[in-house]
C-alpha positions as CSV (number, residue, x, y, z in Angstrom):
1,T,20.0,-65.3,23.5
2,Y,22.0,-68.3,24.6
3,F,21.3,-70.1,27.8
4,I,23.6,-72.4,29.7
5,F,21.3,-75.4,28.9
6,K,20.9,-74.6,25.2
7,L,22.2,-77.2,22.9
8,D,22.4,-76.7,19.2
9,L,22.6,-80.3,18.0
10,L,19.8,-80.4,15.6
11,G,20.3,-77.1,13.7
12,N,18.2,-74.2,15.1
13,K,16.3,-76.3,17.4
14,G,17.6,-75.7,20.9
15,L,17.1,-78.2,23.7
16,T,16.6,-75.8,26.4
17,T,13.2,-76.7,27.3
18,L,14.1,-80.5,27.4
19,A,17.1,-79.8,29.6
20,L,14.9,-77.7,32.0
21,Y,12.3,-80.6,32.1
22,A,15.1,-83.1,32.8
23,Y,16.6,-80.9,35.6
24,G,13.1,-80.3,36.9
25,V,12.2,-84.1,37.0
26,A,15.7,-84.9,38.7
27,G,15.1,-82.2,41.3
28,G,11.4,-83.6,42.0
29,V,12.9,-87.1,42.5
30,G,15.6,-85.7,44.7
31,L,13.0,-83.9,46.8
32,L,10.7,-87.0,47.1
33,L,13.7,-89.1,48.2
34,L,14.7,-86.4,50.8
35,K,11.1,-86.5,52.1
36,K,11.3,-90.2,52.3
37,F,14.5,-90.2,54.2
38,Y,13.5,-87.6,56.6
39,T,10.1,-89.3,57.3
40,D,11.8,-92.6,58.0
41,V,14.3,-90.8,60.4
42,D,11.3,-89.0,62.0
43,R,9.5,-92.3,62.6
44,S,12.6,-93.9,64.0
45,R,13.0,-91.1,66.5
46,K,9.3,-91.2,67.4
47,I,9.6,-95.0,68.1
48,L,12.8,-94.6,70.2
49,V,11.2,-91.7,72.2
50,E,8.1,-93.7,72.7
51,V,10.0,-96.8,73.9
52,L,12.1,-94.7,76.3
53,E,9.4,-92.6,77.7
54,R,7.1,-95.7,78.3
55,S,9.9,-97.5,80.0
56,A,9.0,-98.4,83.7
57,E,12.5,-97.2,84.9
58,A,14.8,-94.3,84.4
59,R,16.7,-94.1,81.2
60,A,19.3,-91.7,79.8
61,I,21.5,-91.5,76.7
62,T,24.9,-89.8,76.7
63,D,27.1,-88.6,73.8
64,P,30.7,-89.4,73.1
65,Q,31.8,-86.5,75.4
66,G,29.9,-88.0,78.2
67,E,27.2,-85.2,78.2
68,T,23.5,-86.1,78.6
69,F,21.9,-86.4,75.2
70,Y,18.4,-87.6,76.2
71,T,16.7,-88.5,79.5
72,N,13.2,-89.9,80.0
73,Q,10.8,-88.3,82.5
74,R,11.4,-91.1,85.1
75,F,15.1,-90.2,85.0
76,N,14.3,-86.6,85.3
77,N,12.1,-87.1,88.4
78,L,14.6,-89.2,90.0
79,A,17.8,-87.3,89.4
80,G,16.4,-83.9,89.1
81,D,13.5,-81.8,90.0
82,G,11.4,-82.9,87.2
83,T,13.3,-80.9,84.7
84,T,16.0,-82.4,82.2
85,A,18.6,-84.0,84.5
86,S,22.1,-85.2,83.7
87,L,24.1,-88.2,84.5
88,V,26.1,-86.1,87.0
89,S,22.9,-85.2,88.9
90,F,22.2,-88.9,89.2
91,T,25.6,-89.2,91.0
92,K,24.6,-86.5,93.5
93,L,21.8,-88.8,95.0
94,F,24.7,-90.6,96.7
95,E,26.9,-89.8,99.8
96,Y,30.1,-89.8,97.6
97,P,29.2,-88.7,94.2
98,E,32.8,-88.5,93.0
99,R,33.1,-92.3,93.6
100,I,29.7,-93.1,91.7
101,E,30.9,-90.8,88.8
102,K,34.2,-92.9,88.6
103,S,32.2,-96.2,88.9
104,L,29.9,-95.0,86.0
105,N,33.0,-94.1,83.8
106,E,34.6,-97.5,84.7
107,L,31.3,-99.2,83.8
108,R,31.2,-97.2,80.5
109,N,34.8,-98.5,79.8
110,K,34.0,-102.1,80.9
111,A,31.0,-102.3,78.4
112,A,33.1,-102.4,75.3
113,P,31.5,-100.9,72.1
114,A,28.5,-103.0,71.2
115,G,28.4,-104.5,74.7
116,S,27.1,-103.9,78.0
117,A,27.9,-104.1,81.8
118,T,25.8,-103.8,85.0
119,V,26.6,-102.6,88.6
120,E,24.5,-102.1,91.6
121,F,24.7,-99.1,93.9
122,H,23.2,-98.3,97.3
123,T,22.0,-95.0,98.7
124,R,19.4,-93.4,101.1
125,L,16.9,-90.9,100.0
126,K,14.8,-89.4,102.9
127,E,16.0,-92.3,105.2
128,D,14.9,-94.8,102.8
129,P,17.4,-97.3,101.7
130,L,17.4,-97.5,97.9
131,W,19.3,-99.9,95.6
132,F,19.9,-99.2,91.9
133,Q,21.1,-101.6,89.1
134,V,22.7,-99.4,86.5
135,T,23.2,-101.0,83.1
136,C,25.5,-99.4,80.5
137,Q,25.0,-100.4,76.9
138,H,26.9,-98.9,73.9
139,I,24.6,-98.1,71.0
140,V,25.5,-100.0,67.8
141,G,26.1,-97.8,64.8
142,W,26.5,-94.7,67.1
143,P,30.1,-94.7,68.3
144,G,30.4,-93.3,71.7
145,F,26.6,-93.0,72.4
146,V,25.7,-94.9,75.5
147,H,22.3,-96.0,76.8
148,W,22.0,-96.0,80.5
149,R,19.2,-98.0,82.3
150,F,18.6,-97.2,86.1
151,D,16.6,-100.0,87.6
152,D,15.3,-99.5,91.1
153,I,15.8,-102.9,92.8
154,S,15.1,-101.8,96.4
155,S,12.1,-104.1,96.8
156,R,14.3,-107.1,95.8
157,Y,16.9,-106.2,98.5
158,Q,14.0,-105.5,101.0
159,M,12.6,-109.1,100.2
160,E,16.1,-110.7,100.5
161,A,16.6,-109.1,103.9
162,S,13.1,-110.1,105.1
163,I,14.0,-113.7,104.1
164,R,17.3,-113.5,105.9
165,E,15.6,-112.2,109.0
166,E,13.1,-114.8,109.0
167,R,15.6,-117.6,108.5
168,E,17.6,-116.2,111.5
169,K,14.5,-116.3,113.6
170,L,13.8,-119.9,112.5
171,H,17.3,-120.9,113.1
172,D,17.2,-119.1,116.7
173,F,14.1,-120.8,117.5
174,T,15.3,-124.3,116.4
175,E,18.5,-123.9,118.4
176,N,17.0,-122.6,121.4
177,A,13.9,-124.8,121.6
178,P,12.7,-126.2,124.8
179,V,13.7,-129.9,125.6
180,G,11.7,-132.5,123.5
181,F,11.7,-130.4,120.4
182,F,14.2,-131.3,117.8
183,S,14.5,-131.5,114.0
184,V,15.3,-134.7,111.9
185,G,17.3,-134.6,108.7
186,A,16.1,-135.9,105.5
187,D,17.5,-139.4,106.0
188,G,15.6,-139.8,109.4
C-alpha cells in the first residue's frame, strides 16, 4: 500500500515512518508553543484582573462600540446593585443622565488614542453630595478599548468647603471686631 507520506527515494525503503516522526515532532513543538502562549495570556489576564479588583476606586473598561467590557466590584457596587453594571448605569446616578452620558462621550473623544482626559461631576446620593473625578484613558495596543477610572473626591470638596467657611468666619470676625482689635500687615 502507498501512503501519502511514503517516499521511494532509496529503493524499496520508504520514509513513511520518518515522515510520521517529523510531523509528530512538529505537532508537539506547535502544541508546546500554543500552551506557552495561552499561559502567558492567562497570566496577563490574571494580573490585569488583580490590579483592577484591588483598586481603591471604581474601574470599568469599554469596548470600541462603547459597551461595558469589564467592571470591578467597586464599580458594580457604585453604579448597580452589586451585580455587573454598565457605564450607562453610572450616568443614572445623576439628575440629568443624558448630559453625563454626553459628557462621557466627549471625554472619550477628548482623550485621543493613547492619551487620557479627566472631568469632575457632582451628584447627590441619599442627600449626600458626591463628587467624582472621571478619567478616561485609551488602552495602548487595543484600539477603541477605554479604561475608565471613577475616583470619589467628595472628601476633598468637603475639606475645601470647610476651609472656605472657616476663612469666611475669620474674615467676618476681623472685619467686625470691637474697637481696639486690628490686624497688622507683614510690613508692620
